[in-house]
C-alpha positions, 0 to 999 in steps of 0.5 A: 234585873229587879231588886225585889227578887227572892232567891233560894239557895240550897246547900253549901255555897258562897252566899250561904257562907256570907249569910253565916251558915257553916254546915260543917259545924252542924251535927250529923244530918243537921240543917239550918233554914234561914232568911236574910236579905230577901233570900231563903237558905236551906243548908245542911251537913252533907256527904257524898253518896246516895242518901236514899240507899240506906247507907251512912250518907249524911243528907242535912240539906235534903232534910231541910227541904223535907222540913220546909215542905212539911 
């Protein structure tokens, strides 16, 4: 495997935790976008449920993706 590969991590995962991202410490629907060691991290405060149904579902990771795409 090549060493120069770029990886993209979405949401809470072991790699995000190792990079120092702790979405549970963010405000409701908050998110962080971070680059480290050739990787891009998009992590936010999320909860179970459909974020598009108008409920109180937290969707921080989704908002991080929206922010990046803008």
